[in-house]
N, C-alpha and C positions, 0 to 999 in steps of 0.2 A: 428338305430341310428348312430352318428356323435360319429367318438371316440375321438376325440379333445372335444368337451360336455362334454361326459363323465365325462374322466378326467376331466375337471375342478370342472363337480361339486361334483369332489370326492376330492378333494382334497380343495375344499368350505371347507365343510361336518369333512374332515382329520383336517382343521385346526377352525374351530367352537372348534371342540372335541379336538383338544390342549387348546389354550386357557380358555375353561373353566375348564380341571385338574387345569391350576396354579394359581387355587383360589375355595379351595376344600372351603370355603367358602357362594359361589356361586357367580356370576355374573351375577349384573340387564340386566336385558334384555333389559332396554336402553343404555344401554353404549355397547353394542355388537349390538345393531342394529346403534348407532353412529356410528365404525369402519368401520360396511358393509356399510353406506352411502356411507362415505366420500371413499368409493371406488368403489361407482354406487348399489349397495344393494337398489333396493324400499320398502318400508312396504310390501308389500306384497310380493315378496320375499322372503323379509326377515320369513316372517307366513308361507312358506311354508316351510321354507329349516329345522327354529327350531321343526315343526308338524309334518313334516317324519322325523328327526331324535329322536324326542321324540317320536312317534309312534313303530319305530326301539330296541329303550330301549337301542340308544345308548345318547341319557341325559335325565337329568329328570326335568319337571320345577315345583318352587313352589313360587307362588307367582305369585313377581315379579321377582324371583330368577331362573334362567338354571347353573343344576348341571352337571358335567359329572365324 
């Protein structure tokens, strides 16, 4: 796997976690998607990232709210 790709994926995940930590009351999934979509992320990739972070235990999802 390309080291630059690994670095980019890691950076995106770290940024998502840091953003969610800033709002302990939860962040609406649609708001996070809007931010990421403005940077070129499509819905399929967004769903993959969120699922991976949830599966890893890095974030939690409750309804449409995300928590870190």
